[in-house]
N, C-alpha and C positions, 0 to 999 in steps of 0.2 A: 283040882280046881282050875289050874291054868288051861287044861285041855277043854274043860267045859266052857270057860270064857272065850277061848279061841274059837270053839265051835259056834257059839252064839254070834260072835263078831263076823265070822265068815257067812253065816246065814242071813243076818239082818243088815249088814253094812251096804251091800249093793242096793237094797230097797230104799236106803236113804238118799242115794245119789242118782238113781235112775227112775224115771217115771214110766210105768207100764200102763198101757191102755186098759181100762177096766173091762172085765167080762160082763157085758151088759145083759147077757142071757140069764144071769143070776137074779136080775131084778124083775119084779112082776109088773110094775106100772111105769108109765112114761116119766112121772115126777121123780121117782127114785133113780131111773136111768140118767136123767138129766142132772140130778144132783151129783151122781158119781162122775159123770162126764165133766161137770164144772169143777169138781175137786181135782180131776186129772189136769185140766187146763191151768188151774191155780198152781199145781205142782210144777208144771212146765214153766210157768212164769217165774216161780221162785228159783228153779234151777237155772234158768236163763240169766237171771239177775246175778246169780252167784258164780257164773262161769264166764269164760271168754269164748268168743265165737258166736255163731248164730244158729247152731244146730237145734237148740231147744226152742228158739223163736220160730224156726221153720216148722217144727213139729206143732208149736202153738197155733200158727196160722192154719195148718191143716186140721187140727183139732177143732178150732173155732168154726171153720167151714163145715166140717162134719157135723158139729152140733147144730148149726143152722139147718142143714139138710135133714136131720133126724126129726125135726119138729114140724108139727102141722102148721098150716098158714095162720091160724088164730092165736098162736103162742108168741105174740109180739114181744112180750117182756123177756122171755127166754131167748128169742132170736136176737134181740138187742144185746143181751149179755154175751152171747157167743160172737156177735159181730165186733164187740169191744175187744174180746180176746184176740181175734184175727187182726184188728186194727193195731193193737199194741204190739203184736208180733211183727207186723210190717214196719211199724215205727222204729223198733229196735234194730231192724235189719236195714234201716235207712231207705226204705222204699216208701217215701212219703206220699206219693200219689195214691197208692193202694191203701195206705193207712187212712188218709183223709176220706177215701171212698167208703171204707168200712165204718169209720166214725160217723159219717153222714148217714149211712144206712141205719146205724144204731139209733140215731136221733129220730129218723123218720118212722121207725117202728113204734 
């Protein structure tokens, strides 16, 4: 019993504390890919709030920018969503000029 419990803890514990980029090739359409990418951004935001330092927020900024770049020009709502992720990441890193720029970009979309 103890060995089985130990095995499951070793397997699943790292998944609770680390965010891995989703494998977008598993998804067939853009909507599903963007939902998975948004979940990844939310995970980074949660981990950043629960930890010290800015590593997760740096990843959040990059993930937000990547999300914006993956979308076609007419996906304004989704682009605004990922611009907010990037803006929040910059805000937590105390890079307020960039944060305001991304928040403004989100409003304009």
